[in-house]
C-alpha positions in Angstrom: 61.0 121.9 89.1 62.3 118.5 88.6 64.1 117.6 91.8 65.0 114.0 92.0 66.5 112.5 95.0 69.4 110.0 94.6 68.5 107.5 97.3 71.5 105.3 96.6 73.8 108.3 97.3 72.0 109.2 100.5 72.1 105.5 101.7 75.8 105.3 100.8 76.5 108.5 102.8 74.5 107.3 105.7 76.4 104.0 105.7 79.7 105.8 105.6 78.7 108.2 108.4 77.4 105.4 110.6 80.6 103.4 110.0 82.5 105.7 112.3 79.9 105.2 115.0 80.1 101.4 114.5 83.9 101.4 114.5 84.0 103.4 117.7 81.3 101.2 119.3 83.2 98.0 118.3 86.4 99.4 119.7 84.8 100.3 123.0 83.1 97.0 123.3 86.3 95.1 122.6 88.3 97.3 124.9 86.1 97.1 127.9 85.4 93.3 127.6 89.1 92.7 127.0 90.0 94.9 130.0 87.6 93.2 132.3 88.7 89.7 131.3 92.4 90.5 131.5 91.9 92.3 134.8 90.1 89.3 136.2 93.0 87.0 135.0 95.6 89.4 136.5 93.6 89.5 139.8 93.4 85.7 140.0 97.1 85.2 139.1 98.5 88.0 141.3 95.8 87.7 144.1 98.4 87.4 146.9 99.9 90.7 145.9 96.6 92.7 145.7 96.0 93.1 149.4 99.6 93.6 150.5 100.0 97.1 151.9 103.8 97.2 152.1 104.3 98.4 148.5 105.9 101.8 148.1 104.5 104.4 145.7 107.4 103.7 143.4 106.7 100.0 143.4 103.1 100.6 142.5 104.0 102.9 139.6 106.4 100.3 138.2 103.9 97.5 138.6 101.2 99.5 137.1 103.4 100.4 134.1 104.3 96.8 133.6 100.7 95.7 133.7 99.7 98.5 131.3 102.4 97.4 128.8 101.3 93.8 129.1 97.7 94.8 128.5 98.8 96.8 125.4 100.7 93.9 123.9 97.9 91.4 124.6 95.4 93.7 123.1 97.4 94.2 119.9 97.8 90.4 119.7 94.1 89.8 120.3 93.0 92.3 117.6 95.7 91.1 115.1 94.9 87.4 115.5 91.1 88.0 115.0 91.6 90.4 112.1 93.9 88.0 110.3 91.6 85.0 110.8 88.6 84.1 108.7 86.5 86.2 111.0 88.2 89.3 109.6 87.6 91.3 112.8 87.4 91.2 116.5 84.4 90.2 118.4 83.2 93.8 118.6 83.6 94.2 114.9 81.7 91.0 114.3 78.9 92.2 116.7 78.6 95.5 114.7 78.9 93.7 111.3 82.3 95.2 110.3 85.1 93.5 108.5 88.8 94.3 108.1 90.1 93.7 104.6 93.1 94.5 102.5 92.8 97.5 100.3 93.2 95.5 97.1 92.5 92.0 98.3 90.4 90.2 100.9 91.8 88.7 104.1 94.9 90.4 105.6 98.0 88.6 106.8 99.0 88.5 110.5 101.9 90.9 109.8 99.6 93.4 108.2 97.2 93.1 111.1 100.1 93.5 113.6 101.2 96.7 111.7 97.7 98.1 111.7 97.1 97.5 115.4 100.5 98.7 116.4 99.9 102.0 114.7 96.3 102.3 115.8 96.9 103.9 119.3 99.0 106.7 117.8 96.4 107.2 115.1 93.6 107.5 117.6 95.5 109.6 120.2 96.7 112.2 117.6 93.0 112.5 116.4 94.4 113.0 112.9 93.9 109.4 112.2 90.2 109.6 113.2 89.5 112.9 111.5 90.8 111.7 108.1 88.2 109.0 108.1 85.7 111.6 106.8 88.2 112.9 104.2 89.2 109.6 102.5 87.2 108.0 99.8 87.2 104.5 101.4 86.7 106.0 104.9 90.1 104.8 106.1 91.7 105.9 109.3 95.5 106.7 109.3 96.4 103.3 110.6 94.3 101.7 107.7 96.0 103.9 105.1 99.5 103.0 106.4 98.7 99.3 106.7 96.8 99.0 103.4 93.5 98.0 105.1 89.9 99.1 104.9 87.0 98.5 107.3 83.8 97.7 105.6 80.2 96.9 106.6 79.4 93.3 106.1 
């Protein structure tokens, strides 16, 4: 019984499996830190409106929608600028030693990063974009496939 174990294969599979954990952790770290900082900025800028009790429910819904849209746009810009920079990733990705690269080349352009990050929410919400990470050879999510990017361990 000659049963040899291919440790390189096991290590590679382990790295690829753990990449989903690191990607999710990096996203959550970025999201909550970004949300906290932006919330603090909005609070300081719009402080005079925070404690006013004369808003109608409709006004609150409209204001909340506008703030959510602004947060979404700022988050896309934050991710895109960092991913297109020499850092090749957001602060969360750097913390977890991940890098965003082009599929066939290294650093990605700002336009490619904007495309990737604009598609990302739909990819995540549909769950298809996340499920296919396990099915693709380079462990790419749907937004990575469409934007021509790949997330790698540093």
